[in-house]
C-alpha positions as CSV (number, residue, x, y, z in Angstrom):
1,X,-9.6,-23.6,-5.4
2,X,-9.2,-19.9,-5.3
3,X,-9.1,-18.2,-2.0
4,X,-12.5,-16.6,-2.5
5,X,-15.6,-17.2,-0.6
6,X,-17.1,-14.9,-3.0
7,X,-20.4,-15.6,-4.7
8,X,-20.1,-18.2,-7.3
9,X,-17.0,-17.6,-9.1
10,X,-16.8,-18.3,-12.8
11,X,-13.3,-19.5,-12.5
12,X,-14.4,-22.2,-10.1
13,X,-16.4,-24.1,-12.6
14,X,-13.6,-26.2,-14.1
15,X,-13.7,-29.8,-13.2
16,X,-11.3,-32.8,-13.3
17,X,-12.1,-35.3,-15.9
18,X,-10.9,-38.7,-17.0
19,X,-10.7,-39.0,-20.8
20,X,-13.5,-36.4,-21.3
21,X,-12.9,-32.7,-21.6
22,X,-14.2,-30.6,-18.8
23,X,-17.7,-29.4,-19.2
24,X,-18.8,-32.5,-21.2
25,X,-20.4,-34.0,-18.1
26,X,-23.1,-31.3,-18.0
27,X,-23.5,-30.7,-21.7
28,X,-27.2,-31.1,-21.4
29,X,-27.6,-28.4,-18.8
30,X,-27.3,-24.7,-19.9
31,X,-24.4,-22.9,-18.1
32,X,-25.3,-19.9,-16.1
33,X,-25.3,-16.5,-17.8
34,X,-22.2,-14.3,-17.2
35,X,-24.2,-12.4,-14.6
36,X,-24.5,-15.6,-12.6
37,X,-20.8,-15.9,-11.8
38,X,-20.3,-19.0,-9.8
39,X,-20.8,-18.1,-6.1
40,X,-18.1,-20.5,-5.3
41,X,-17.3,-19.4,-1.8
42,X,-13.7,-19.6,-2.6
43,X,-12.5,-19.0,0.7
44,X,-14.9,-21.0,0.5
45,X,-12.2,-22.5,-1.9
46,X,-11.3,-19.1,-3.1
47,X,-8.9,-20.0,-5.9
48,X,-7.2,-17.4,-8.1
49,X,-10.0,-17.8,-10.5
50,X,-12.7,-17.0,-7.9
51,X,-12.5,-13.4,-8.2
52,X,-14.8,-11.9,-10.7
53,X,-12.9,-8.9,-11.7
54,X,-9.9,-7.9,-13.8
55,X,-7.1,-5.6,-13.2
56,X,-8.1,-2.0,-12.9
57,X,-11.7,-2.8,-13.8
58,X,-15.0,-4.2,-12.6
59,X,-16.2,-7.8,-13.1
60,X,-18.9,-8.5,-15.5
61,X,-22.2,-7.2,-14.3
62,X,-23.7,-9.4,-11.7
63,X,-20.6,-11.4,-11.0
64,X,-20.6,-12.9,-7.6
65,X,-17.9,-15.3,-6.5
66,X,-17.4,-17.5,-3.5
67,X,-15.0,-20.3,-4.2
68,X,-12.1,-21.6,-2.2
69,X,-9.1,-19.5,-3.0
70,X,-6.8,-22.4,-3.7
71,X,-8.7,-24.9,-5.6
72,X,-10.7,-22.8,-7.9
73,X,-11.6,-25.2,-10.7
74,X,-10.1,-22.9,-13.4
75,X,-8.5,-25.8,-15.2
76,X,-9.6,-29.4,-15.3
77,X,-7.7,-32.3,-13.9
78,X,-7.6,-35.9,-15.0
79,X,-8.9,-38.2,-12.3
80,X,-10.7,-41.4,-12.2
81,X,-11.4,-41.4,-8.5
82,X,-9.1,-42.0,-5.6
83,X,-5.7,-43.0,-6.8
84,X,-4.6,-46.4,-5.4
85,X,-1.0,-45.4,-5.7
86,X,-1.3,-42.0,-4.1
87,X,1.2,-41.3,-1.3
88,X,-0.3,-40.5,2.0
89,X,0.8,-37.2,3.6
90,X,2.3,-37.5,7.0
91,X,-0.6,-37.8,9.5
92,X,0.7,-36.6,12.8
93,X,4.2,-35.4,12.4
94,X,6.5,-35.3,15.4
95,X,8.5,-32.2,16.3
96,X,12.2,-32.4,15.1
97,X,14.9,-31.2,17.5
98,X,16.7,-28.7,15.3
99,X,15.9,-25.8,13.1
100,X,14.7,-26.5,9.6
101,X,16.6,-25.1,6.6
102,X,13.3,-25.0,4.5
103,X,12.4,-21.6,5.9
104,X,14.8,-18.7,6.2
105,X,15.5,-17.2,9.6
106,X,13.5,-14.1,10.2
107,X,16.6,-11.8,10.3
108,X,16.3,-8.0,10.0
109,X,17.2,-8.4,6.3
110,X,14.5,-11.0,5.7
111,X,12.0,-8.9,7.7
112,X,12.7,-5.8,5.6
113,X,12.3,-7.8,2.4
114,X,8.9,-9.1,3.7
115,X,7.8,-5.5,4.5
116,X,8.7,-4.4,1.0
117,X,7.0,-7.3,-0.7
118,X,3.8,-7.0,1.3
119,X,3.6,-3.2,0.7
120,X,4.3,-3.7,-3.0
121,X,1.3,-6.2,-3.4
122,X,-0.9,-3.9,-1.3
123,X,-0.2,-1.0,-3.6
124,X,-0.2,-2.7,-6.9
125,X,-3.4,-4.7,-6.2
126,X,-5.1,-1.7,-4.5
127,X,-5.8,-3.7,-1.4
128,X,-7.2,-1.6,1.5
129,X,-5.4,-3.6,4.3
130,X,-3.8,-6.9,5.2
131,X,-2.7,-8.8,8.2
132,X,0.3,-11.2,7.8
133,X,1.7,-13.8,10.2
134,X,4.6,-16.1,9.4
135,X,5.5,-18.3,12.4
136,X,8.4,-20.7,12.7
137,X,10.1,-22.4,15.6
138,X,12.8,-19.8,15.3
139,X,10.7,-16.7,15.3
140,X,7.6,-14.8,14.1
141,X,6.7,-12.1,11.7
142,X,3.4,-10.4,12.5
143,X,2.4,-7.1,10.9
144,X,-0.6,-5.2,9.6
145,X,-0.5,-2.9,6.6
146,X,-3.0,-0.4,5.1
147,X,-6.4,0.5,6.5
148,X,-9.3,-1.4,8.0
149,X,-11.8,1.3,7.0
150,X,-11.3,3.2,3.8
151,X,-13.8,6.0,4.8
152,X,-12.4,6.7,8.2
153,X,-8.8,5.9,7.3
154,X,-8.4,3.7,10.3
155,X,-5.2,1.7,10.3
156,X,-5.3,-2.0,10.0
157,X,-4.2,-3.8,13.2
158,X,-3.3,-7.4,13.8
159,X,-6.1,-8.2,16.3
160,X,-9.1,-7.6,14.1
161,X,-11.8,-10.2,13.4
162,X,-12.3,-11.1,9.7
163,X,-14.7,-13.2,7.7
164,X,-12.7,-16.3,6.6
165,X,-14.9,-17.7,3.8
166,X,-14.0,-21.2,2.6
167,X,-11.7,-21.7,5.4
168,X,-15.0,-22.7,7.0
169,X,-14.9,-25.9,5.0
170,X,-11.9,-27.1,7.0
171,X,-13.9,-26.8,10.2
172,X,-17.0,-28.5,8.8
173,X,-15.0,-31.5,7.5
174,X,-13.1,-31.7,10.8
175,X,-16.4,-31.9,12.6
176,X,-17.5,-34.8,10.3
177,X,-14.1,-36.6,10.9
178,X,-14.6,-36.2,14.7
179,X,-17.9,-38.0,14.2
180,X,-16.1,-40.7,12.2
181,X,-13.6,-41.2,15.1
182,X,-16.5,-41.5,17.5
183,X,-18.0,-44.3,15.4
184,X,-21.1,-42.3,14.4
185,X,-20.4,-42.1,10.7
186,X,-18.3,-43.8,8.0
187,X,-16.5,-42.0,5.2
188,X,-17.8,-44.5,2.7
189,X,-21.4,-44.3,3.9
190,X,-23.8,-42.9,1.2
191,X,-25.2,-39.5,2.0
192,X,-28.7,-41.2,1.5
193,X,-28.1,-43.0,4.8
194,X,-28.5,-39.8,6.6
195,X,-30.4,-37.4,4.4
196,X,-33.2,-37.9,2.0
197,X,-33.8,-36.2,-1.4
198,X,-30.2,-35.9,-2.5
199,X,-29.7,-36.7,-6.2
200,X,-27.6,-39.9,-6.4
201,X,-27.9,-40.1,-2.6
202,X,-27.6,-43.8,-2.5
203,X,-24.3,-43.7,-4.4
204,X,-22.5,-40.5,-3.3
205,X,-20.4,-41.0,-0.2
206,X,-19.4,-38.7,2.6
207,X,-15.9,-39.0,1.4
208,X,-16.8,-37.9,-2.1
209,X,-18.6,-34.9,-0.7
210,X,-15.5,-34.0,1.4
211,X,-13.1,-34.3,-1.5
212,X,-15.3,-32.5,-4.0
213,X,-16.0,-35.5,-6.2
214,X,-19.8,-35.9,-5.8
215,X,-21.0,-34.6,-9.2
216,X,-23.7,-32.4,-7.5
217,X,-24.3,-29.1,-9.1
218,X,-22.7,-26.1,-7.3
219,X,-25.7,-24.0,-6.1
220,X,-23.5,-20.9,-6.4
221,X,-23.6,-21.3,-10.2
222,X,-27.4,-21.3,-10.4
223,X,-28.6,-18.1,-12.0
224,X,-31.6,-17.7,-9.8
225,X,-29.5,-18.0,-6.7
226,X,-27.0,-15.3,-7.9
227,X,-29.9,-13.0,-8.8
228,X,-31.5,-13.5,-5.3
229,X,-28.2,-12.9,-3.5
230,X,-27.2,-9.8,-5.5
231,X,-30.6,-8.3,-5.2
232,X,-30.6,-8.5,-1.4
233,X,-27.2,-9.2,0.2
234,X,-28.8,-9.1,3.6
235,X,-31.1,-12.0,2.8
236,X,-30.9,-15.0,5.1
237,X,-30.8,-18.4,3.3
238,X,-31.5,-21.8,4.9
239,X,-29.4,-24.8,4.0
240,X,-32.4,-26.4,2.4
241,X,-32.9,-23.4,0.2
242,X,-29.3,-23.5,-0.9
243,X,-29.6,-27.1,-1.8
244,X,-32.8,-26.6,-3.7
245,X,-30.8,-24.4,-6.2
246,X,-28.5,-27.3,-6.8
247,X,-31.1,-30.0,-7.1
248,X,-32.7,-28.1,-10.0
249,X,-29.8,-29.2,-12.1
250,X,-28.8,-32.7,-13.3
251,X,-25.8,-34.5,-11.6
252,X,-22.7,-33.6,-13.6
253,X,-20.8,-36.9,-13.4
254,X,-20.6,-40.2,-11.7
255,X,-19.5,-39.9,-8.1
256,X,-15.7,-40.3,-7.7
257,X,-14.9,-39.8,-11.4
258,X,-14.1,-36.1,-11.5
259,X,-13.2,-33.1,-9.3
260,X,-15.4,-30.1,-9.0
261,X,-15.2,-27.6,-6.2
262,X,-18.8,-27.1,-4.9
263,X,-20.3,-25.5,-1.8
264,X,-23.2,-27.9,-2.2
265,X,-21.0,-30.7,-0.9
266,X,-20.0,-29.0,2.3
267,X,-23.5,-27.7,3.0
268,X,-24.7,-31.4,2.9
269,X,-21.9,-32.4,5.3
270,X,-23.0,-29.6,7.6
271,X,-26.4,-31.1,7.7
272,X,-25.0,-34.5,8.5
273,X,-23.0,-33.1,11.4
274,X,-26.1,-31.5,12.8
275,X,-28.1,-34.7,12.5
276,X,-25.4,-37.0,14.0
277,X,-24.2,-34.4,16.5
278,X,-27.6,-33.7,17.8
279,X,-27.2,-29.9,17.8
280,X,-26.9,-26.9,15.5
281,X,-23.7,-26.9,13.5
282,X,-22.3,-23.8,15.3
283,X,-22.8,-25.4,18.7
284,X,-21.2,-28.7,17.6
285,X,-18.2,-26.8,16.1
286,X,-17.7,-24.9,19.3
287,X,-17.8,-28.1,21.5
288,X,-15.9,-30.5,19.2
289,X,-13.5,-28.2,17.3
290,X,-13.2,-24.6,18.5
291,X,-12.8,-25.4,22.3
292,X,-10.5,-28.4,21.9
293,X,-8.3,-26.4,19.6
294,X,-8.3,-23.3,21.9
295,X,-9.9,-21.0,19.4
296,X,-11.6,-18.4,21.5
297,X,-12.1,-15.8,18.8
298,X,-13.5,-18.2,16.1
299,X,-17.3,-18.2,15.6
300,X,-19.9,-19.6,13.3
301,X,-22.5,-16.8,12.8
302,X,-26.2,-17.5,12.1
303,X,-26.9,-13.9,11.1
304,X,-24.8,-11.0,9.7
305,X,-23.5,-10.3,13.2
306,X,-19.8,-9.4,13.2
307,X,-17.9,-9.4,16.5
308,X,-16.0,-6.2,17.3
309,X,-13.4,-5.2,16.5
310,X,-13.4,-6.0,12.8
311,X,-12.2,-4.6,9.5
312,X,-14.6,-3.4,6.9
313,X,-14.6,-5.4,3.7
314,X,-14.9,-4.2,0.1
315,X,-16.1,-6.1,-2.9
316,X,-17.0,-5.7,-6.6
317,X,-19.3,-8.7,-6.5
318,X,-22.3,-6.5,-7.2
319,X,-25.0,-6.5,-9.8
320,X,-23.4,-3.6,-11.7
321,X,-19.7,-4.4,-10.8
322,X,-19.4,-1.3,-8.6
323,X,-17.3,-1.5,-5.5
324,X,-19.4,-1.8,-2.3
325,X,-18.9,-2.2,1.4
326,X,-19.8,-5.8,2.1
327,X,-19.0,-5.8,5.9
328,X,-22.6,-6.4,7.0
329,X,-23.7,-8.7,4.2
330,X,-25.3,-11.9,5.4
331,X,-23.0,-14.9,5.0
332,X,-25.8,-17.4,5.4
333,X,-25.5,-18.3,1.7
334,X,-22.1,-19.8,2.5
335,X,-23.3,-21.6,5.7
336,X,-21.1,-24.7,6.4
337,X,-19.0,-23.8,3.4
338,X,-18.0,-20.2,4.1
339,X,-19.8,-18.3,6.9
340,X,-17.2,-18.3,9.7
341,X,-15.3,-15.4,11.4
342,X,-11.9,-15.6,13.1
343,X,-8.7,-13.6,13.7
344,X,-5.0,-14.2,12.9
345,X,-4.1,-15.6,16.4
346,X,-6.7,-18.3,16.1
347,X,-5.9,-19.0,12.5
348,X,-2.2,-19.4,13.3
349,X,-3.2,-22.1,15.8
350,X,-5.6,-23.7,13.4
351,X,-3.0,-24.0,10.6
352,X,-1.0,-26.4,12.7
353,X,-4.0,-28.3,14.2
354,X,-5.5,-28.9,10.7
355,X,-2.2,-30.0,9.1
356,X,-1.0,-32.2,11.9
357,X,-4.4,-33.7,12.9
358,X,-4.2,-33.1,16.6
359,X,-8.0,-33.4,16.9
360,X,-8.2,-36.7,15.0
361,X,-6.8,-40.2,15.2
362,X,-3.7,-40.8,13.0
363,X,-5.7,-43.1,10.8
364,X,-8.4,-40.6,10.2
365,X,-5.9,-37.8,9.6
366,X,-4.1,-40.0,7.1
367,X,-7.3,-40.4,5.1
368,X,-8.0,-36.7,5.3
369,X,-4.6,-35.9,3.7
370,X,-4.8,-38.6,1.0
371,X,-3.9,-36.5,-2.0
372,X,-6.2,-36.4,-5.0
373,X,-5.7,-34.4,-8.2
374,X,-7.6,-31.1,-8.3
375,X,-8.2,-28.7,-11.1
376,X,-5.1,-26.8,-10.3
377,X,-1.6,-27.8,-11.3
378,X,0.7,-28.8,-8.4
379,X,-2.3,-28.7,-6.0
380,X,-4.0,-31.7,-4.5
381,X,-7.2,-31.8,-2.6
382,X,-7.9,-34.2,0.3
383,X,-10.9,-34.1,2.7
384,X,-11.6,-30.4,3.1
385,X,-7.9,-29.5,2.8
386,X,-5.5,-28.8,0.0
387,X,-1.8,-29.4,-0.6
388,X,0.1,-26.7,-2.6
389,X,3.9,-26.8,-3.1
390,X,4.4,-28.4,0.4
391,X,1.9,-26.2,2.2
392,X,-1.2,-27.8,3.7
393,X,-4.4,-25.9,4.5
394,X,-7.0,-23.9,2.6
395,X,-7.9,-20.4,1.5
396,X,-11.1,-18.5,1.6
397,X,-13.0,-15.7,-0.1
398,X,-16.3,-14.1,0.7
399,X,-17.5,-10.7,-0.6
400,X,-15.1,-8.2,1.0
401,X,-12.6,-10.6,2.6
402,X,-10.0,-13.2,1.7
403,X,-7.8,-15.6,3.6
404,X,-4.9,-18.0,3.3
405,X,-4.2,-20.3,6.2
406,X,-1.5,-22.9,5.5
407,X,1.2,-25.0,7.3
408,X,4.5,-26.3,6.0
409,X,5.3,-29.5,7.9
410,X,8.9,-29.7,6.8
411,X,9.6,-26.4,8.7
412,X,6.9,-26.4,11.3
413,X,5.9,-23.1,9.8
414,X,2.5,-21.5,9.4
415,X,1.4,-18.7,7.2
416,X,-1.8,-16.6,7.8
417,X,-2.9,-13.9,5.4
418,X,-6.1,-12.0,6.1
419,X,-7.3,-9.1,4.0
420,X,-10.4,-6.9,3.6
421,X,-11.1,-7.2,-0.1
422,X,-11.8,-9.9,-2.6
423,X,-11.3,-7.8,-5.7
424,X,-9.0,-9.5,-8.1
425,X,-5.9,-8.0,-9.7
426,X,-5.1,-9.1,-13.2
427,X,-7.2,-12.2,-12.7
428,X,-5.5,-13.3,-9.5
429,X,-6.9,-13.4,-6.0
430,X,-5.0,-10.8,-3.9
431,X,-4.6,-13.3,-1.1
432,X,-2.7,-15.6,-3.5
433,X,-0.5,-12.6,-4.5
434,X,0.4,-11.9,-0.9
435,X,1.1,-15.6,-0.1
436,X,3.2,-16.1,-3.1
437,X,5.3,-12.9,-2.5
438,X,5.8,-13.9,1.1
439,X,6.8,-17.5,0.5
440,X,9.2,-16.5,-2.3
441,X,11.2,-14.9,0.4
442,X,10.8,-17.1,3.5
443,X,10.5,-20.5,1.8
444,X,11.9,-20.3,-1.7
445,X,11.8,-24.1,-2.0
446,X,8.1,-24.1,-1.2
447,X,6.4,-21.1,-3.0
448,X,2.6,-21.1,-2.5
449,X,1.1,-20.3,-5.8
450,X,-2.3,-20.7,-7.4
451,X,-2.7,-20.0,-11.1
452,X,-4.3,-16.8,-12.3
453,X,-7.9,-16.9,-13.6
454,X,-8.4,-16.7,-17.3
455,X,-8.4,-13.3,-18.9
456,X,-10.7,-10.9,-17.0
457,X,-11.4,-13.5,-14.4
458,X,-13.9,-15.2,-16.6
459,X,-15.0,-18.8,-16.4
460,X,-12.6,-21.1,-18.1
461,X,-13.4,-22.5,-21.5
462,X,-15.4,-25.8,-21.3
463,X,-12.9,-27.2,-23.7
464,X,-9.8,-26.5,-21.6
465,X,-7.3,-29.4,-21.5
466,X,-6.9,-31.5,-18.4
467,X,-3.8,-30.3,-16.4
468,X,-3.4,-32.7,-13.6
469,X,-2.9,-36.5,-14.0
470,X,-3.5,-39.2,-11.5
471,X,0.0,-40.4,-12.3
472,X,1.4,-37.4,-10.5
473,X,1.9,-37.9,-6.8
474,X,2.9,-35.0,-4.4
475,X,6.0,-35.4,-2.3
476,X,5.5,-36.6,1.2
477,X,5.9,-33.7,3.7
478,X,8.8,-34.0,6.1
479,X,7.8,-34.8,9.7
480,X,7.0,-31.7,11.6
């Protein structure tokens, strides 16, 4: 999971396997050409490998990425389905009375170190602008750096709207879990109970779609899709059109046996939410998620409309690898997996709501946070949420924008990073670079870190060794 919601990211193609090496599952199906970089909406799961470029250069021609910034399948993970011995993460932590030692007080010295670290990453990675919020019970760090518009030279400010890419997945899955709590759906129901025409629809469950273990082909890795998107970034895609790109390919593995980050899974869940909720996905999200969580600046667009004020976003996910202004590109290709827009104030609220489960029953939140090995070392994926070195949340990446929105239960601390580029630096997602630099200072015992993509940000080798075993169980977060 990288924090990109970029068009299919090559680095997001790695998958978890049991005794088989990654890539073996789909040996019969030709892999997309380099130009068809997996549009893994990495913010839609923008993992470090979601970016399609390398340091100081352009990505391979035609590279388009859109994968979650944190779970970009850049390495495979051993997994044979849900681990019976996995430890549940704390469902609805309670608030402790005193300050937590796991996050340093935001003293003038710590604040100065943060300023320096953020500015260093901004300069080294050539990021136009970034908004950073670190919030703890003892204080808050909220600053903007750089510019929101490279042409006008307008300064970045903290109140701007930003596209949040794969962070959208956390909302879509929350909407599904609200329906589960209302008794309208069951996590172990097959998707075929609600939608027809899905390959393996009678076997793949809603749970397996939410935890990225369905085996369905990621439509962002389809070459025809990448060509269509790159040739016309303003094009509007329907959910059925997106799924059709996936259904052209064979199922990659038996449901529940491997991990593969795929926007196909979340698009299907969005359709389930619409069917059971009886209204368009955006309307259901507003009523059942945005409003209850008091998120007044969070929207699910159905066009390329972008509420003002917003930062302009810059990407190299173009047919020729040239940097372009992607501000007004149509995010419909990400739909339930990566189309949303929000700001830092709402994302700060959402970080806590998501990790502590205030919109769900404790039982459903416990299932959401059930850790399963992902394709990234020291990172586990639950139901539309990941767990990385103690931090719970997600990242996102869409052409022009990246996000990291996470919460540390042991310290009741949240971290929000919003930036207006998805261009990688030395194979790493810039959002990850910021989050790592920040947490190295404020939470040295819990440093957020997603591994860099392979050299040049290319797709990992199909013979990469598995890196995460089901025998590894993440520590249980302290009550928050």
